N, C-alpha and C positions, 0 to 999 in steps of 0.2 A: 251775168254769164256764168258764174261760177257754179250755180245750182244746176246747169245742163252739162257739166263735165263729170267724168267717172273716176273713181278712186280704185285703185289696181293694188292689190296684193298678191305677191309670188311667194308661196309658203313652202319651204324644204322640210323633211322630218323634224329637223332639229333647229331651224332657224327661219327668219324671214329674209328672203333673198331681195325682194324690192318692195317697197310702200310708196307709190306714186299718186299724188292728187294731180288734178288736172288733165286727165288722160282725155283726148279728144276722139280717138278711135282705137280699135284693136282688130289684129286678125290672127286666128289661132287654126291650128290644124288638128283634124280628127282622121279616124279611118275612112270615113267617107269623103272628105276633102277639107278645104280651108273654108272658115266663115268669117265674117266681120260682125264687130259689134261697135254700134253707136250708142250715144248716152240715152236716147229714148226706145231703145230696143225693148221688147218685153223681156221679161225674167226669163232665164234659161239654165240649163244644166247640160255639159258637153264632156264626154270623155276624150280626153286630149291623146294624141299619138305623140310619139316621139317626133320633134320637128322645131321650126323656128315660130316663136311668138312675137308678133311686132305690135308695138303700140306706139301712139304719137303724141307728145305734149308740146304746148306753144315753146316751152323754154329749151327743150331737148330735140325736138324734131323727131324723126323715125327713131326708134330703139330696137334693137333685135337681140332676143334672149333664145339661146338654144335651150329646149325644155326636154325631158324625159317624159314618158307617159304618165297621165295624172287625170285631174278633174278640173274643169271650170265651172264656177257656179256665178251667174249674174242675179243680184237681187237689188232693184232700184238702180242707184247709180254705183253700188259695190260691186267689184269684180274680185273673185276669189280664185287664184289658180295654184292648187296644190299639186306639186309633182316631186318626183323621187330626186332629181337632179337639174341643176340649171347653170347655165354659162352665160355671161354677158359679152359683148364684143362689138365691134364696129364693122368688121370685113364679114359680109354677110357669105362668102364661100367658105372661110375657116370655119364659121359656125355650123354651115351645112356638113362639112367632112367631120366635125366633130360629133354631129348628131350620127351620122352614118358609120363611124369608126367605133364610138362609145357606147352610145345609147341602143342601137339596133343590135350590136354585138354581145352586148350584155343581155338583151333579151333573148338571144338563141342560146346562150350560155343558161340562162334562167329556165327555158323551156327545157333544155337537156336535164337538168337538176330535177325539175317538176317530173319529167318522164321516169327518170330512176326511182325517184320516191313513190310515185304511184305503183311501180312495179313491185317494191319492196312492201308497201301497204298491202298489194293484191296478195303477194304470196304469204303474208303474215296472215291475212284473213283466211285463206285457204287451209293454212296449217291449223288454225284456230278453229274452224269449221270441222275438219276432220278429227280433231282432238275431241270435240264435244261429242260426236257420233260413235266414239268408241267407247 
């Protein structure tokens, strides 16, 4: 039976958050909605949205992990989830609040910073182009 179970690794930029063997099933969130993974599912890649990653093992039961945006790659029985930040916990309500307060707010701040940077770059390019024409 161990051949049919998945191996899950949740990777953060500077560490491995979780390395679990014997995963029976998983549920992940994308911008299009949630989807489930079973051991015999075909290989796939998915862009993850900030949300709750759920996985089940025989030893621990259902485990909930709040994850920031990232990517999920399933190849064979290996599932790699690479995200910016992750938080574990048993209270699903608190984890959902953490996602809404921390991960989604950070995304809004990042979008604001990116908008400002785009304006600065555009202004620089305009000045540079006018300088070349002189």
